[in-house]
RODO-2510 file (C-alpha; in nm, 4 decimals, decimal comma):
residues 365
     n   res          X          Y          Z
     1     x    -6,6141     1,4257     3,6495
     2     x    -6,2681     1,5755     3,6576
     3     x    -6,1476     1,2767     3,8563
     4     x    -6,2803     1,0401     3,5861
     5     x    -6,1331     1,2498     3,3086
     6     x    -5,7935     1,2502     3,4711
     7     x    -5,8269     0,8693     3,5279
     8     x    -5,8962     0,8179     3,1471
     9     x    -5,6052     1,0468     3,0466
    10     x    -5,3702     0,8439     3,2936
    11     x    -5,4915     0,5045     3,1415
    12     x    -5,4484     0,6429     2,7973
    13     x    -5,0943     0,7384     2,8852
    14     x    -5,0090     0,4131     3,0525
    15     x    -5,1409     0,2207     2,7408
    16     x    -4,9477     0,4508     2,4969
    17     x    -4,6323     0,3923     2,7259
    18     x    -4,6713     0,0163     2,7333
    19     x    -4,7394     0,0047     2,3709
    20     x    -4,4189     0,2022     2,3076
    21     x    -4,2108    -0,0160     2,5344
    22     x    -4,3568    -0,3287     2,3398
    23     x    -4,2749    -0,1814     1,9979
    24     x    -3,9152    -0,0862     2,1146
    25     x    -3,8689    -0,4324     2,2476
    26     x    -3,9951    -0,6021     1,9228
    27     x    -3,8366    -0,3613     1,6792
    28     x    -3,4998    -0,5215     1,6746
    29     x    -3,6601    -0,8505     1,6126
    30     x    -3,8773    -0,7066     1,3258
    31     x    -3,5708    -0,5417     1,1735
    32     x    -3,3640    -0,8651     1,1942
    33     x    -3,6343    -1,0592     1,0350
    34     x    -3,6652    -0,8060     0,7581
    35     x    -3,2819    -0,8035     0,7001
    36     x    -3,2763    -1,1828     0,6870
    37     x    -3,5688    -1,1979     0,4433
    38     x    -3,4007    -0,9438     0,2117
    39     x    -3,0568    -1,1414     0,2355
    40     x    -3,2423    -1,4622     0,1342
    41     x    -3,3803    -1,3221    -0,1771
    42     x    -3,0327    -1,3231    -0,3679
    43     x    -2,9769    -1,5695    -0,6296
    44     x    -2,7087    -1,8199    -0,5638
    45     x    -2,6498    -1,6699    -0,2205
    46     x    -2,8047    -1,6617     0,1219
    47     x    -2,7500    -1,4259     0,3960
    48     x    -2,8153    -1,4288     0,7784
    49     x    -2,7838    -1,2030     1,0665
    50     x    -2,7798    -1,3137     1,4339
    51     x    -2,8976    -0,9953     1,5897
    52     x    -2,9899    -0,6373     1,5463
    53     x    -2,9592    -0,3463     1,7926
    54     x    -3,1600    -0,0238     1,7362
    55     x    -3,0095     0,3120     1,8314
    56     x    -3,2959     0,5589     1,8018
    57     x    -3,0954     0,8344     1,9694
    58     x    -2,8544     0,8571     1,6783
    59     x    -3,0822     0,7218     1,4038
    60     x    -2,8916     0,4041     1,3575
    61     x    -2,9132     0,0270     1,3777
    62     x    -2,6333    -0,2359     1,4049
    63     x    -2,6278    -0,5665     1,2534
    64     x    -2,4380    -0,8449     1,4430
    65     x    -2,2766    -1,1670     1,3084
    66     x    -2,3781    -1,1306     0,9506
    67     x    -2,2697    -1,4008     0,7065
    68     x    -2,3342    -1,4432     0,3303
    69     x    -2,2663    -1,7833     0,1679
    70     x    -2,2899    -1,9140    -0,1771
    71     x    -2,5417    -2,1950    -0,1887
    72     x    -2,4895    -2,3182    -0,5468
    73     x    -2,1887    -2,5180    -0,6446
    74     x    -1,9274    -2,5976    -0,3875
    75     x    -1,7522    -2,3079    -0,2266
    76     x    -1,6066    -2,3881     0,1283
    77     x    -1,5825    -2,0366     0,2466
    78     x    -1,8339    -1,7685     0,2963
    79     x    -1,8444    -1,4798     0,0527
    80     x    -1,8721    -1,2199     0,3385
    81     x    -1,8899    -1,2121     0,7095
    82     x    -1,8557    -0,9381     0,9768
    83     x    -1,9035    -0,9163     1,3585
    84     x    -2,0732    -0,5803     1,3348
    85     x    -2,2163    -0,3596     1,0579
    86     x    -2,3421    -0,0244     1,1617
    87     x    -2,5864     0,1802     0,9485
    88     x    -2,6566     0,5313     1,0627
    89     x    -2,7445     0,8988     0,9775
    90     x    -2,4345     1,0887     0,8925
    91     x    -2,4549     1,3722     1,1453
    92     x    -2,1750     1,5787     0,9932
    93     x    -2,3677     1,5845     0,6632
    94     x    -2,6932     1,6720     0,8341
    95     x    -2,5511     1,9789     0,9871
    96     x    -2,4801     2,0884     0,6266
    97     x    -2,8443     2,0272     0,5376
    98     x    -2,8114     1,6871     0,3786
    99     x    -3,0020     1,3759     0,4968
   100     x    -2,7727     1,1016     0,3958
   101     x    -2,6306     0,7720     0,5618
   102     x    -2,3077     0,6078     0,6412
   103     x    -2,1950     0,2468     0,6859
   104     x    -1,9250     0,1162     0,8977
   105     x    -1,7975    -0,2314     0,8693
   106     x    -1,5996    -0,3684     1,1694
   107     x    -1,3409    -0,6532     1,0887
   108     x    -1,5230    -0,7794     0,7725
   109     x    -1,3928    -1,0649     0,5680
   110     x    -1,4458    -1,1233     0,2069
   111     x    -1,3491    -1,4363     0,0044
   112     x    -1,3074    -1,4132    -0,3778
   113     x    -1,2834    -1,7635    -0,5273
   114     x    -1,1521    -1,8503    -0,8518
   115     x    -1,2561    -2,1749    -1,0224
   116     x    -1,2789    -2,3477    -1,3517
   117     x    -1,6587    -2,2955    -1,3636
   118     x    -1,8916    -2,0313    -1,2423
   119     x    -2,0788    -2,2570    -0,9870
   120     x    -1,7732    -2,3042    -0,7936
   121     x    -1,6265    -1,9493    -0,8243
   122     x    -1,7304    -1,6618    -0,6087
   123     x    -1,6937    -1,2988    -0,7258
   124     x    -1,8287    -0,9671    -0,5858
   125     x    -2,0248    -0,8817    -0,9174
   126     x    -2,2396    -1,1961    -0,8968
   127     x    -2,5055    -1,0110    -0,7140
   128     x    -2,6444    -0,6352    -0,7188
   129     x    -2,4951    -0,5675    -0,3745
   130     x    -2,5716    -0,1961    -0,3930
   131     x    -2,9455    -0,2678    -0,4456
   132     x    -2,9458    -0,4881    -0,1422
   133     x    -2,7846    -0,2052     0,0672
   134     x    -3,0559     0,0458    -0,0508
   135     x    -3,3204    -0,2004     0,0673
   136     x    -3,1627    -0,2363     0,4118
   137     x    -3,1266     0,1380     0,4658
   138     x    -3,3558     0,4076     0,3559
   139     x    -3,1030     0,6793     0,3096
   140     x    -2,8558     0,7428     0,0255
   141     x    -2,5196     0,6238     0,1578
   142     x    -2,2665     0,9078     0,1503
   143     x    -1,9801     0,7681     0,3672
   144     x    -1,8497     0,4101     0,3714
   145     x    -1,5733     0,2955     0,6160
   146     x    -1,3999    -0,0291     0,6803
   147     x    -1,1887    -0,1047     0,9947
   148     x    -0,9718    -0,4014     1,0155
   149     x    -1,0961    -0,5837     0,7084
   150     x    -0,9679    -0,8822     0,5273
   151     x    -0,9951    -0,9733     0,1589
   152     x    -0,8805    -1,3212     0,0321
   153     x    -0,8255    -1,4356    -0,3184
   154     x    -0,8555    -1,8121    -0,3178
   155     x    -0,8262    -2,0931    -0,5722
   156     x    -0,8999    -2,4470    -0,4725
   157     x    -0,8701    -2,5859    -0,8076
   158     x    -0,4801    -2,5387    -0,7974
   159     x    -0,2069    -2,7489    -0,6338
   160     x    -0,1212    -2,6044    -0,3877
   161     x    -0,4339    -2,4161    -0,2888
   162     x    -0,3902    -2,0444    -0,3414
   163     x    -0,4749    -1,7898    -0,0780
   164     x    -0,3615    -1,4417    -0,1284
   165     x    -0,4689    -1,2123     0,1557
   166     x    -0,4915    -0,8445     0,2110
   167     x    -0,5479    -0,7901     0,5949
   168     x    -0,5492    -0,4749     0,8390
   169     x    -0,7524    -0,3269     0,5669
   170     x    -0,8957     0,0197     0,6397
   171     x    -1,1206     0,2032     0,3976
   172     x    -1,2671     0,5514     0,3951
   173     x    -1,5120     0,6487     0,0994
   174     x    -1,6588     0,9975     0,1077
   175     x    -1,9107     1,2150    -0,1014
   176     x    -2,0583     0,9103    -0,2524
   177     x    -2,3765     1,1008    -0,3076
   178     x    -2,1882     1,3497    -0,5365
   179     x    -2,3157     1,6477    -0,3339
   180     x    -2,1598     1,9949    -0,3518
   181     x    -2,3116     2,0583    -0,0074
   182     x    -2,0713     1,8037     0,1405
   183     x    -1,7493     1,8553    -0,0648
   184     x    -1,5767     2,1212    -0,2584
   185     x    -1,6237     1,9061    -0,5777
   186     x    -1,8751     1,6563    -0,7157
   187     x    -1,6107     1,3785    -0,7002
   188     x    -1,6122     1,0992    -0,4543
   189     x    -1,2869     0,9948    -0,2931
   190     x    -1,1792     0,6489    -0,1677
   191     x    -0,8721     0,5781     0,0393
   192     x    -0,7377     0,2429     0,1309
   193     x    -0,4538     0,1029     0,3242
   194     x    -0,3753    -0,2549     0,4353
   195     x    -0,1149    -0,5263     0,4662
   196     x    -0,0669    -0,7708     0,1655
   197     x     0,0152    -1,1260     0,2515
   198     x     0,0359    -1,0273     0,6252
   199     x     0,3750    -0,8727     0,5671
   200     x     0,4092    -0,5763     0,3201
   201     x     0,2250    -0,2357     0,2888
   202     x    -0,0535    -0,1326     0,0531
   203     x    -0,2170     0,2065    -0,0054
   204     x    -0,4667     0,3235    -0,2795
   205     x    -0,6475     0,6415    -0,3576
   206     x    -0,9287     0,6661    -0,6101
   207     x    -1,0987     0,9817    -0,7259
   208     x    -1,4285     0,9030    -0,9078
   209     x    -1,7518     1,0319    -1,0397
   210     x    -2,0030     0,7822    -0,8933
   211     x    -2,2945     0,8925    -1,1155
   212     x    -2,1011     0,8883    -1,4633
   213     x    -2,2707     0,6708    -1,7126
   214     x    -1,9490     0,4898    -1,7729
   215     x    -1,6419     0,4311    -1,5348
   216     x    -1,4682     0,7753    -1,4840
   217     x    -1,1975     0,7705    -1,2166
   218     x    -0,8344     0,8212    -1,1418
   219     x    -0,6635     0,5639    -0,9484
   220     x    -0,3078     0,5550    -0,7777
   221     x    -0,1933     0,2431    -0,5874
   222     x     0,1315     0,1104    -0,4219
   223     x     0,2208    -0,2324    -0,2841
   224     x     0,5575    -0,2501    -0,1191
   225     x     0,7980    -0,4648     0,0913
   226     x     0,6196    -0,8073     0,0035
   227     x     0,8424    -1,1020     0,0743
   228     x     0,8501    -1,3096    -0,2379
   229     x     0,8436    -1,6312    -0,0412
   230     x     0,5022    -1,5266     0,0767
   231     x     0,3855    -1,5743    -0,2843
   232     x     0,5139    -1,9302    -0,3301
   233     x     0,1767    -2,0911    -0,3315
   234     x     0,0562    -1,8545    -0,6014
   235     x     0,3860    -1,8905    -0,7951
   236     x     0,3849    -2,2701    -0,7667
   237     x     0,0196    -2,3050    -0,8725
   238     x     0,0285    -2,0733    -1,1660
   239     x     0,3842    -2,0517    -1,2696
   240     x     0,5486    -2,3637    -1,1530
   241     x     0,8191    -2,1869    -0,9753
   242     x     0,9266    -2,1316    -0,6204
   243     x     1,0907    -1,8270    -0,4720
   244     x     1,3897    -1,8525    -0,2570
   245     x     1,4134    -1,4871    -0,1536
   246     x     1,3762    -1,1280    -0,2526
   247     x     1,0749    -0,8819    -0,2282
   248     x     0,8141    -0,7306    -0,4472
   249     x     0,6709    -0,3826    -0,5010
   250     x     0,4082    -0,2728    -0,7502
   251     x     0,3063     0,0737    -0,8564
   252     x    -0,0237     0,1137    -1,0405
   253     x    -0,1814     0,4232    -1,2037
   254     x    -0,4930     0,4263    -1,4257
   255     x    -0,7279     0,7031    -1,5494
   256     x    -1,0512     0,6341    -1,7069
   257     x    -1,3060     0,8673    -1,8673
   258     x    -1,6581     0,7355    -1,9863
   259     x    -1,5201     0,3751    -1,9912
   260     x    -1,1976     0,4453    -2,1699
   261     x    -0,8905     0,4053    -1,9767
   262     x    -0,5048     0,4152    -1,9924
   263     x    -0,2382     0,3645    -1,7238
   264     x     0,0224     0,1086    -1,6162
   265     x     0,1311    -0,1663    -1,3734
   266     x     0,4894    -0,1522    -1,2580
   267     x     0,6036    -0,4509    -1,0590
   268     x     0,9639    -0,4515    -0,9416
   269     x     1,1434    -0,7698    -0,7852
   270     x     1,4364    -0,6941    -0,5629
   271     x     1,7112    -0,9489    -0,5069
   272     x     1,4749    -1,2091    -0,6525
   273     x     1,6024    -1,5687    -0,6262
   274     x     1,3944    -1,8367    -0,7836
   275     x     1,6187    -2,1436    -0,8341
   276     x     1,8203    -2,3101    -0,5614
   277     x     1,9628    -2,6541    -0,6708
   278     x     2,0287    -2,7516    -0,2912
   279     x     1,6526    -2,7719    -0,2540
   280     x     1,4546    -3,0882    -0,3657
   281     x     1,1861    -3,0519    -0,6128
   282     x     0,8827    -3,2752    -0,6571
   283     x     0,9629    -3,3798    -1,0096
   284     x     1,2517    -3,3590    -1,2678
   285     x     1,0309    -3,1228    -1,4796
   286     x     0,9922    -2,8756    -1,2067
   287     x     1,3544    -2,8985    -1,1437
   288     x     1,4202    -2,8214    -1,4988
   289     x     1,1677    -2,5490    -1,5395
   290     x     1,2673    -2,3671    -1,2215
   291     x     1,6133    -2,3773    -1,3529
   292     x     1,5262    -2,2218    -1,6873
   293     x     1,3184    -1,9412    -1,5207
   294     x     1,5741    -1,8689    -1,2577
   295     x     1,8532    -1,8493    -1,5262
   296     x     1,6521    -1,6233    -1,7615
   297     x     1,5790    -1,3701    -1,4847
   298     x     1,9511    -1,3614    -1,3862
   299     x     2,0301    -1,2799    -1,7397
   300     x     1,7820    -0,9920    -1,7867
   301     x     1,7732    -0,8426    -1,4357
   302     x     1,9566    -0,5097    -1,3767
   303     x     2,2749    -0,6413    -1,2120
   304     x     2,3976    -0,3172    -1,0436
   305     x     2,0753    -0,2894    -0,8392
   306     x     1,9890    -0,6669    -0,8392
   307     x     1,6515    -0,5740    -0,9609
   308     x     1,4147    -0,7249    -1,2124
   309     x     1,1015    -0,5447    -1,3347
   310     x     0,8881    -0,4069    -1,6024
   311     x     0,6213    -0,1270    -1,6710
   312     x     0,3169    -0,2885    -1,8199
   313     x     0,1045    -0,0248    -2,0194
   314     x    -0,2747    -0,0369    -2,0116
   315     x    -0,5096     0,1198    -2,2423
   316     x    -0,8504     0,0391    -2,3926
   317     x    -1,2064     0,0180    -2,2748
   318     x    -1,3519    -0,1749    -1,9921
   319     x    -1,5282    -0,3875    -2,2630
   320     x    -1,1987    -0,4912    -2,4204
   321     x    -0,8859    -0,4593    -2,2184
   322     x    -0,5767    -0,4425    -2,4504
   323     x    -0,2336    -0,4571    -2,2758
   324     x     0,0553    -0,3643    -2,5182
   325     x     0,2531    -0,6910    -2,5327
   326     x     0,5478    -0,5713    -2,7492
   327     x     0,6002    -0,2522    -2,5308
   328     x     0,6016    -0,4819    -2,2142
   329     x     0,8687    -0,6847    -2,3734
   330     x     1,0819    -0,3711    -2,4512
   331     x     1,0517    -0,2550    -2,1085
   332     x     1,1860    -0,5804    -1,9757
   333     x     1,4933    -0,5584    -2,1876
   334     x     1,5283    -0,1829    -2,1043
   335     x     1,5265    -0,2753    -1,7342
   336     x     1,8141    -0,5263    -1,7980
   337     x     2,0482    -0,3094    -1,9955
   338     x     1,9605     0,0522    -1,9663
   339     x     1,7454     0,1632    -1,6657
   340     x     1,6328     0,0159    -1,3454
   341     x     1,2677     0,0926    -1,2648
   342     x     1,2112     0,2560    -0,9305
   343     x     0,8667     0,1084    -0,8642
   344     x     0,7317     0,4380    -0,7535
   345     x     0,4296     0,6361    -0,8713
   346     x     0,4964     0,8787    -1,1614
   347     x     0,2366     1,1443    -1,0561
   348     x     0,1908     1,3018    -0,7171
   349     x    -0,1780     1,3808    -0,7314
   350     x    -0,4805     1,2604    -0,9065
   351     x    -0,8154     1,4468    -0,9967
   352     x    -1,0782     1,2904    -1,1977
   353     x    -1,1564     1,6288    -1,3405
   354     x    -0,8375     1,6330    -1,5087
   355     x    -0,8564     1,2848    -1,6740
   356     x    -0,8358     1,3087    -2,0464
   357     x    -0,9653     1,0668    -2,2912
   358     x    -0,7063     0,8815    -2,4933
   359     x    -0,7395     1,0009    -2,8465
   360     x    -0,6382     0,6507    -2,9758
   361     x    -0,9260     0,4949    -2,7831
   362     x    -1,2808     0,5095    -2,9352
   363     x    -1,6009     0,4443    -2,7520
   364     x    -1,7531     0,1064    -2,8643
   365     x    -2,0866     0,1446    -3,0101
***
């Protein structure tokens, strides 16, 4: 009897082991099919993943070769693609008693496309992407990272085609669950750095309240050392001008509390050259226009530093942006005759808890 009992136990263990091996072997296929099913439910978009790896020992799974395309209209580039997306338990947070997750994107590419109509345009707000992420991973996402990413702004409706790229993009977003267990404050923090137009430098820091009813954040951003000739397709398409030389830097700060914001954007052009009569132009109209623009900027630039720039003030609500046009014009003139802007951030630190609502801005009801 004991031998029969032991034999039954052995067979049960063998069956359980075989079943576990079969489930383990089939699990990546089931997860892949589940992910593809969820990515096919989006209106106007379809997504597909080639393969999924399960890492049970660290509570994670990796998605390989993911691509999301727009299927309505005519958009020649995918909205999103990445060779690897890793979703896992954030172990550092687990040691602090919080069961949350993290996502890492390896070399992702995103294409934002502007067009004359919605069907041929492609923007990140077209779909509820956060909801899709929640459906793909059961835990709340507390940490978000990007390594070696690329973001393109494209416009195929212009001549020439416009392609403004930010590559070598690294992003680290922390405390997205708004937890005091994981951070000294309830605020989330996002840090980004990259290379605009494959030449300059870019860095941004955002401190925000992810659970505020309306946008509440403080943002600081700097773009530096961008050769203006890299902007020629953009400048030709939108402004009908061609840069011959010079560089660009841009400083931006913006604070928002419950949807009301104030801040500035400060572009500065160093040694900018627009018009060169020795170069051929495609038409007499282009020749005349570039001559006018080039002559105007030579008149109003700050000659001692060979610098042209302005500080564009921003204030209002996210429902109704209202840049101060007259103040912008004043700053252009001030740059020419009084002071050259430095193109650097005014404040050293940002903290969303210190953001004050502009008394001149009222919430829209």
